[in-house]
C-alpha positions, 0 to 999 in steps of 0.5 A: 157232928154239930149242926152248929152255925157259928155266932155272928159278930155283931155291927150297927148295921145288922137289924138283930142288933137295932132295936124294933122301934128304930126298925130292927129286931131287937127288943131291948132298948137301945144304948145309942138312942140315934141309931137304935143300937142295942150293944153293948148289952149281954141279954141283946146280943144273947137273945139275937145270936140264939134266934138267929142260930133259929131262923138259920138251921130253920132256913128263915130270915132273921127274928126274934122267936124266943125273947127272954123275960127281964135281968139275964138272972131271970133267964134260966128260969124262962127257959122253961116258959119258952119252952126250951131244954136245959141242962148242966151239959155244954152244947154249942150254940147253947146260951149260959146263964149265970145269977147274981147281980143282974146275971150274966148269959153268954153263948158257947161257940166251941167245945174244946176237947179238954173242956174249956168253952169259947164263948161270944158275949157281951156285957153292958159295963163293956167298952167293946160291943162284944168280946170272946173268951175262953173259960173252963169250969174249975171253979164251978161258975165257969170262971166267974167270980162268986158274985155269981151262980152258974145256972145252966145251958139253954139249949137251941132247938 
C-alpha cells in the first residue's frame, strides 16, 4: 500500500509552475517572461511535483520545501544536503536522477508488476510542457541513451 499522491499535470495557472518573481512558487527562471511560466524543463517540473506530494501528505498548502541546486545531473548528490533518502529501488513518488550532459530528472508515478515504471517528466527541449512515459530498465539506464548514466532514486519522505 502506498501513500503516493498522483503526479500533477501542469497548467499555466498553477503557482507551482510560475516563477517566484512572477507571484508563483517556483524558484526557476521563467521560460515565458511575460507569464512567469517555467516549463518545459525537467528540473522545474520534478521539483514542483516532489514538493507538491510532500505538502499534500503533510496536509499543508503547496510550497517549495526541498530546493535542489544546479542542473539535474547534480540532484542525486544534492539529495544528501537535503537529508533525503536515496537508493536503487523504485518507489512511487520518488525522483529518478540521471547524469550526463546536464542530466535529467523525472517522477515515478506507478510501478507495474513486471518492473516497468510510468514516469511523469518535462524536458527543456520538448515541444510539450509535460509527458507521461512507460520505461523499463533493460539497458541499466531506464531507457535513456548511453549519453546518460542512471544515478538512482531520491525518495519522497
